[in-house]
C-alpha positions as CSV (number, residue, x, y, z in Angstrom):
1,M,-0.2,0.0,0.1
2,A,1.4,4.0,-0.5
3,R,2.2,5.6,2.1
4,Y,3.6,9.2,2.4
5,I,7.5,9.3,2.7
6,G,8.1,12.8,2.7
7,P,9.5,15.2,5.2
8,V,6.7,15.2,8.3
9,C,7.8,18.1,9.4
10,K,6.0,20.0,6.7
11,L,2.7,17.9,7.2
12,C,3.0,19.8,10.6
13,R,4.1,22.7,9.2
14,R,1.0,23.3,7.1
15,E,-1.6,22.2,9.5
16,G,-0.1,25.5,11.7
17,E,0.6,22.9,14.9
18,K,2.9,19.9,16.4
19,L,1.2,16.8,15.4
20,F,4.1,14.9,17.5
21,L,5.1,13.1,14.5
22,K,8.5,12.1,15.1
23,G,8.5,11.5,18.6
24,E,11.7,12.8,21.5
25,R,12.7,14.7,18.0
26,C,9.4,17.1,18.6
27,F,10.0,18.0,22.1
28,S,14.3,18.9,21.0
29,P,15.5,22.2,20.0
30,K,16.2,20.0,16.8
31,C,12.1,20.2,15.9
32,A,11.6,21.6,12.1
33,F,8.7,23.5,13.3
34,D,10.0,25.5,16.4
35,K,12.5,26.8,13.7
36,R,9.7,27.8,10.7
37,P,6.2,27.6,12.3
38,Y,4.8,28.4,9.1
39,A,3.5,27.1,5.8
40,P,6.0,25.3,3.3
41,G,6.1,26.7,0.2
42,A,7.0,30.2,-1.4
43,H,3.7,31.8,0.0
44,G,3.9,29.6,3.1
45,K,4.3,33.1,5.7
46,S,1.2,34.4,4.0
47,V,-1.0,31.3,4.1
48,Q,0.2,29.6,7.7
49,G,-1.9,26.6,8.6
50,G,-3.9,27.3,5.8
51,G,-6.2,29.8,7.5
52,G,-3.9,33.1,6.0
53,K,-4.7,35.8,3.7
54,R,-4.2,34.0,0.5
55,R,-3.3,36.4,-2.8
56,G,-5.6,38.0,-4.4
57,G,-8.4,36.6,-1.2
58,T,-10.1,38.1,1.4
59,G,-8.7,35.8,4.0
60,R,-11.9,34.1,4.8
61,E,-11.6,29.8,5.3
62,S,-14.5,28.6,3.6
63,D,-16.6,25.6,5.6
64,Y,-15.1,23.1,2.7
65,A,-11.5,24.5,3.7
66,R,-12.1,24.1,7.3
67,Q,-13.3,20.5,7.3
68,L,-10.7,19.5,4.3
69,R,-8.6,20.8,7.2
70,A,-10.0,19.0,9.8
71,K,-10.1,15.4,8.0
72,Q,-6.4,15.9,6.6
73,K,-5.1,16.6,9.8
74,A,-6.6,13.4,11.4
75,R,-5.5,11.2,8.8
76,R,-1.8,12.8,9.7
77,V,-2.1,12.3,13.2
78,Y,-3.2,8.5,12.8
79,G,-1.0,8.4,10.3
80,V,-3.8,6.7,7.4
81,L,-4.2,7.2,3.9
82,E,-8.0,8.3,2.1
83,R,-9.0,5.2,1.4
84,Q,-8.7,4.0,4.8
85,F,-10.0,6.9,6.4
86,R,-12.9,6.6,4.4
87,R,-13.9,2.8,5.3
88,Y,-12.9,4.1,9.4
89,Y,-15.9,7.0,8.8
90,G,-18.0,4.4,7.1
91,I,-17.3,2.4,10.2
92,A,-18.2,4.9,13.2
93,L,-21.1,5.7,10.3
94,R,-22.3,2.1,11.2
95,Q,-22.2,2.1,15.3
96,R,-24.9,3.8,18.0
97,G,-23.6,6.8,19.1
98,L,-21.8,9.2,18.1
99,T,-20.4,8.9,14.5
100,G,-16.7,11.7,15.0
101,L,-16.3,9.9,18.2
102,G,-16.4,6.7,16.9
103,L,-14.4,7.5,14.0
104,L,-11.8,8.9,16.8
105,Q,-12.3,5.4,19.0
106,T,-11.8,3.2,15.4
107,L,-8.4,5.6,14.9
108,E,-7.6,4.6,18.3
109,S,-8.4,0.5,18.3
110,R,-5.0,0.9,16.1
111,M,-3.0,-1.2,16.7
112,D,0.0,1.0,15.3
113,N,-2.2,3.2,17.9
114,V,-2.4,1.3,20.4
115,I,1.0,-0.1,21.2
116,Y,1.9,4.3,20.9
117,R,-0.6,4.9,23.7
118,M,1.3,2.2,26.0
119,G,4.3,3.9,25.1
120,F,6.1,1.3,23.9
121,A,7.5,3.3,20.8
122,S,8.0,7.6,20.4
123,S,5.8,7.9,18.0
124,R,2.8,6.5,15.3
125,A,5.5,5.5,12.7
126,Q,7.9,4.0,14.8
127,A,5.2,1.5,15.7
128,R,3.9,1.2,12.7
129,L,7.3,0.1,12.1
130,L,8.2,-2.1,14.8
131,V,4.9,-3.8,13.9
132,T,5.5,-4.0,10.3
133,H,8.6,-6.1,11.4
134,G,6.8,-9.0,13.1
135,H,8.2,-8.2,16.7
136,F,4.4,-8.3,18.7
137,T,1.1,-11.0,19.4
138,V,-2.1,-10.8,20.0
139,N,-3.6,-12.9,21.9
140,G,-0.6,-14.7,21.6
141,R,-0.4,-14.6,17.6
142,R,1.9,-12.6,15.5
143,T,1.2,-10.3,13.2
144,D,2.5,-7.6,11.4
145,V,-0.4,-5.2,9.9
146,P,-0.3,-2.2,12.5
147,S,-4.0,-0.8,11.1
148,M,-5.4,-4.0,12.5
149,L,-8.9,-3.0,15.2
150,I,-7.3,-4.1,18.8
151,G,-10.7,-5.2,21.0
152,T,-11.1,-5.0,24.0
153,G,-9.7,-7.6,25.8
154,D,-7.3,-8.1,23.7
155,L,-3.4,-9.0,25.2
156,I,-0.7,-7.0,23.3
157,A,2.9,-9.3,24.0
158,V,6.5,-8.2,22.5
159,R,7.5,-11.8,21.1
160,E,9.9,-14.0,22.5
161,G,12.6,-14.1,20.0
162,S,12.6,-9.8,20.7
163,R,13.3,-9.4,23.9
164,D,16.6,-10.2,23.6
165,T,17.3,-7.2,20.8
166,T,18.7,-3.6,22.0
167,F,16.0,-1.7,21.6
168,F,13.1,-3.6,23.7
169,K,15.7,-4.5,27.4
170,E,15.5,-0.3,26.8
171,L,11.8,0.4,26.5
172,P,11.0,-0.4,30.0
173,A,13.6,2.7,31.6
174,F,12.3,4.3,27.9
175,A,8.1,4.0,29.0
176,E,8.7,3.8,32.0
177,A,8.4,8.0,32.6
178,R,5.4,7.8,29.9
179,N,2.1,7.7,31.3
180,T,-0.9,5.5,30.0
181,P,-4.6,6.5,29.3
182,M,-6.6,4.7,31.6
183,W,-8.2,3.1,28.4
184,V,-5.1,0.5,28.4
185,S,-2.8,-1.3,30.8
186,R,0.6,-1.9,30.4
187,D,2.9,-4.4,32.5
188,L,7.0,-3.3,31.4
189,K,8.3,-6.7,33.6
190,N,6.4,-8.5,31.1
191,L,6.3,-5.7,27.7
192,T,2.3,-6.7,27.6
193,G,-0.7,-4.7,27.1
194,S,-4.0,-4.3,27.0
195,V,-7.0,-2.5,26.4
196,L,-9.4,-2.3,28.6
197,R,-12.2,-0.1,27.5
198,L,-12.5,2.3,24.1
199,P,-11.2,5.8,25.5
200,E,-13.5,8.7,25.8
201,R,-13.7,11.5,24.4
202,A,-11.0,13.6,27.0
203,E,-8.8,11.1,26.9
204,I,-8.3,11.4,23.1
205,D,-5.8,14.0,23.1
206,A,-5.2,15.0,19.6
207,N,-6.1,18.3,19.1
208,L,-9.0,17.5,16.5
209,D,-12.6,18.9,15.4
210,E,-14.6,15.5,15.1
211,Q,-17.7,17.2,13.9
212,L,-15.9,18.5,11.4
213,I,-15.0,15.5,9.7
214,V,-18.6,14.2,10.1
215,E,-19.7,17.3,7.8
216,Y,-17.4,16.5,5.6
217,Y,-18.0,12.8,4.4
218,S,-22.1,14.8,4.7
219,R,-21.9,16.7,2.0
């Protein structure tokens, strides 16, 4: 499947805020957004975050533009392509309750995101790479599918054959410094974790406007 492989710092600059796509680097002085907090391109400074005044324009964003930006930001935060994102919206649409919340809960249930939330990776991109290389099991079965949706009660564990690698030997000390949300649990001694329940809206810390996303797909 195709995937964006360009500079991810440009995505943060395009959205006008940090999306924390590069893990620890985003908190360091090397963060490109701190140096150039405006949209990339020749006219980036005049179109900050997509909401600035464009040449020959009024500077006012249309409803469609705001809806599109909200959808694009969510895609970039979770690292999914349009076709996959639309499929998640379809899943949320068929569920009971608020469609926007259901969409965010579905995105949070992705295996790469769950591993990131457990503190087993510094970013979703790193978590996706670890899963792709087959370092994790779900309920005792090895998987290499980052988009796998994890259900309540599913047990995620570092594969036995991967525990002797330098990364996973040092993982407990790294993960200890990171807080985990209440909807997941982890055992750093055994390098395991599980999903206790679906996250509530207040527990999803991404700065997203799910209502605008619903409006975009409801046009």
